[in-house]
C-alpha positions as CSV (number, residue, x, y, z in Angstrom):
1,V,-4.8,-4.6,3.8
2,Q,-4.6,-5.7,0.1
3,L,-5.9,-3.9,-3.0
4,Q,-6.6,-5.3,-6.2
5,A,-7.0,-2.6,-9.3
6,S,-8.7,-3.3,-12.2
7,G,-10.4,-1.5,-15.0
8,G,-7.6,-0.9,-17.1
9,G,-7.7,-0.9,-21.1
10,L,-6.6,0.3,-24.1
11,V,-9.3,3.6,-25.6
12,Q,-9.4,6.0,-27.9
13,A,-9.0,9.7,-26.4
14,G,-12.4,11.2,-25.7
15,E,-13.8,8.2,-24.3
16,S,-14.7,7.1,-20.6
17,L,-12.8,4.0,-18.1
18,R,-13.5,3.2,-14.7
19,L,-11.1,1.9,-12.3
20,S,-12.0,-0.3,-9.6
21,C,-10.0,-0.7,-6.5
22,A,-11.1,-4.1,-3.6
23,S,-10.0,-3.9,-0.6
24,S,-9.5,-6.2,2.3
25,V,-11.0,-3.9,4.4
26,T,-13.9,-2.0,4.5
27,I,-13.0,2.1,3.2
28,F,-14.3,3.2,6.3
29,E,-11.3,1.7,8.0
30,L,-9.3,3.7,6.2
31,N,-8.1,7.1,6.4
32,G,-8.0,7.7,2.6
33,I,-7.7,5.7,-0.5
34,G,-6.6,7.1,-3.8
35,W,-5.1,6.7,-7.1
36,Y,-1.6,7.4,-9.1
37,R,-0.6,7.4,-12.2
38,Q,3.1,6.6,-12.9
39,V,4.7,6.9,-16.5
40,P,7.9,5.6,-17.3
41,G,11.3,7.7,-16.1
42,K,8.8,9.6,-13.6
43,E,7.6,9.4,-10.1
44,R,3.6,8.4,-9.2
45,E,1.6,11.0,-9.0
46,L,-1.3,12.2,-7.5
47,V,-4.6,11.2,-9.8
48,A,-7.4,11.6,-7.2
49,E,-7.8,10.4,-3.4
50,L,-11.4,10.2,-1.3
51,R,-10.2,10.7,2.9
52,I,-12.2,9.2,5.4
53,S,-14.3,12.5,5.7
54,G,-15.1,12.3,2.4
55,R,-13.2,15.1,1.5
56,T,-11.7,14.5,-2.1
57,N,-8.3,15.7,-3.6
58,Y,-7.3,15.7,-7.7
59,G,-4.4,15.8,-9.7
60,E,-4.4,18.9,-11.6
61,S,-5.1,16.8,-14.8
62,A,-8.1,15.1,-13.5
63,K,-10.0,18.0,-12.5
64,G,-13.4,18.2,-14.2
65,R,-13.1,14.7,-16.6
66,F,-11.9,12.0,-13.4
67,T,-14.3,11.6,-10.2
68,I,-13.6,8.9,-7.2
69,S,-16.1,7.9,-5.3
70,R,-16.6,4.7,-3.1
71,A,-19.5,1.9,-3.4
72,A,-20.4,-1.2,-1.1
73,R,-18.1,-1.3,2.0
74,N,-14.6,-2.2,0.1
75,T,-14.4,-0.5,-3.4
76,A,-13.0,2.5,-4.6
77,Y,-14.1,4.1,-8.1
78,L,-12.3,6.2,-10.4
79,Q,-14.4,7.2,-13.5
80,M,-12.5,8.3,-15.8
81,N,-14.0,10.7,-18.9
82,N,-13.1,12.1,-21.8
83,L,-9.5,10.8,-21.3
84,R,-6.4,11.8,-22.9
85,P,-3.0,10.5,-24.7
86,D,-1.5,12.0,-21.7
87,D,-3.5,9.9,-19.1
88,T,-1.6,6.9,-20.4
89,G,-0.2,5.8,-17.6
90,V,-0.2,2.2,-14.9
91,Y,-2.6,3.1,-12.7
92,Y,-1.9,2.0,-8.6
93,C,-4.8,2.1,-6.0
94,K,-3.2,3.5,-2.5
95,A,-4.6,3.1,0.8
96,E,-3.9,4.9,3.9
97,K,-4.9,2.9,7.3
98,L,-3.7,4.0,11.1
99,T,-1.8,1.9,13.1
100,G,0.0,1.8,16.4
101,V,3.0,2.6,14.9
102,G,0.5,5.5,12.6
103,P,-0.7,6.0,9.2
104,Q,0.6,3.2,6.5
105,D,0.3,3.1,3.0
106,Y,-0.6,0.2,0.9
107,W,-0.3,-0.4,-2.3
108,G,-1.9,-2.3,-4.9
109,Q,-0.9,-3.9,-8.1
110,G,-1.0,-1.5,-10.7
111,T,-3.4,-1.7,-14.0
112,L,-2.3,-0.3,-17.4
113,V,-4.3,2.8,-19.0
114,T,-3.3,3.3,-22.1
115,V,-5.2,6.4,-24.1
116,S,-4.8,6.3,-27.7
117,S,-4.7,9.7,-30.3
């Protein structure tokens, strides 16, 4: 599985961004797809994920402001509204696929989001 993340950029606090994650397989072949954020010196943390069941999970800071969705057959979006400076970080797309040896995680390259105050 190959993932291509895009949509990051520099915005001001209160503005919005939409991140895209294009997968080399259809979303429906994946157990889940999601976004994680990493800042220097910290581990990657969950921002949002979408399970094959349609269930969504959000990190605490994303609740009420971010929405993960899927569009077309192989693209997932993360709509980020009312951005804050502490949303700054590198956002990574992750997919989970069930294989013959169990669930496997695949990561895309990161896309940088910078929110200025």
